[in-house]
C-alpha positions in Angstrom: -86.5 59.1 -177.7 -89.3 59.1 -174.9 -90.0 56.8 -172.2 -92.2 54.6 -174.3 -89.4 53.6 -176.8 -87.4 51.9 -174.0 -89.7 49.0 -173.1 -88.6 45.4 -174.2 -91.6 43.3 -175.2 -90.4 40.1 -173.7 -89.7 41.8 -170.1 -93.1 43.8 -170.4 -95.0 40.5 -171.1 -93.2 38.9 -168.2 -94.2 41.7 -165.8 -97.8 41.7 -166.9 -97.9 37.9 -166.1 -96.0 38.0 -162.9 -97.3 41.4 -161.3 -100.8 41.4 -162.7 -101.3 37.7 -162.9 -102.4 38.0 -166.7 -102.4 34.9 -168.8 -101.1 36.3 -171.9 -100.5 33.6 -174.6 -101.4 32.8 -178.1 -100.7 34.4 -181.4 -102.4 37.8 -180.4 -101.6 37.8 -176.5 -104.4 39.3 -174.6 -106.2 38.9 -171.2 -108.6 40.3 -168.8 -107.4 41.9 -165.7 -109.8 40.9 -162.8 -110.6 42.6 -159.6 -112.9 40.8 -157.0 -113.6 38.3 -159.6 -115.0 40.4 -162.2 -113.0 41.4 -165.5 -112.2 45.0 -165.3 -110.0 45.6 -168.4 -108.7 43.9 -171.2 -105.0 43.9 -171.9 -103.3 43.2 -175.3 -99.6 43.3 -176.0 -97.8 42.8 -179.3 -96.4 39.5 -179.9 -92.8 40.1 -180.9 -90.1 37.4 -180.6 -86.7 38.3 -179.2 -85.8 41.2 -177.1 -87.2 43.9 -179.6 -88.6 46.9 -177.9 -92.3 47.6 -178.0 -93.3 50.2 -180.8 -94.3 53.5 -179.4 -97.9 52.8 -180.9 -98.0 49.4 -179.0 -96.7 51.0 -175.9 -99.4 53.6 -176.2 -102.1 51.1 -176.6 -100.8 49.1 -173.5 -100.7 52.2 -171.5 -104.1 53.2 -172.4 -105.6 49.9 -171.8 -104.1 49.9 -168.2 -105.3 53.2 -167.5 -101.7 54.4 -166.8 -99.8 57.4 -168.1 -96.2 57.2 -169.2 -94.8 57.5 -165.7 -97.1 54.9 -164.4 -96.2 52.5 -167.2 -92.5 53.2 -166.5 -93.2 52.4 -162.8 -94.9 49.1 -163.6 -92.0 48.1 -165.9 -89.1 49.4 -163.6 -90.7 47.7 -160.5 -91.6 50.4 -157.9 -95.3 49.6 -158.8 -96.3 46.2 -157.5 -99.4 44.3 -158.3 -101.5 45.4 -155.4 -100.5 49.1 -156.3 -101.9 48.6 -159.6 -105.1 47.2 -158.1 -105.3 50.3 -156.0 -105.0 52.4 -159.0 -107.8 50.7 -160.7 -110.1 51.2 -157.7 -109.1 54.8 -157.3 -110.0 55.4 -161.0 -113.6 54.1 -160.1 -113.3 51.1 -162.7 -114.5 48.6 -160.0 
C-alpha cells in the first residue's frame, strides 16, 4: 500500500474546496483553479459517498491534474501545504 491509497475522498474534496477555493459540486465534481483571474488547470475528483478512500487511479489522476508528485499531494492532504504554497508551486512550474 502506497501513499496514494490512504487518501479519503470526502477529506480530499474538503481540502480542495477550502485550501484551493475550488467549487467542486455536481455528479462529476470538477472545477478550474484560477490564478490572477485566469483558469490555469482543471481539477476533477471522483464523487464517492461516505468515507471511502480514493482509488489509486483516481488519486493519480488528481495528482497529475494538480501538477504534484505523491509527496506534494500528501503534503496538501496532511496540511503542511497551504493554498498560497500551491499557488507558488503553480507559478514555479511556469503554468501562469
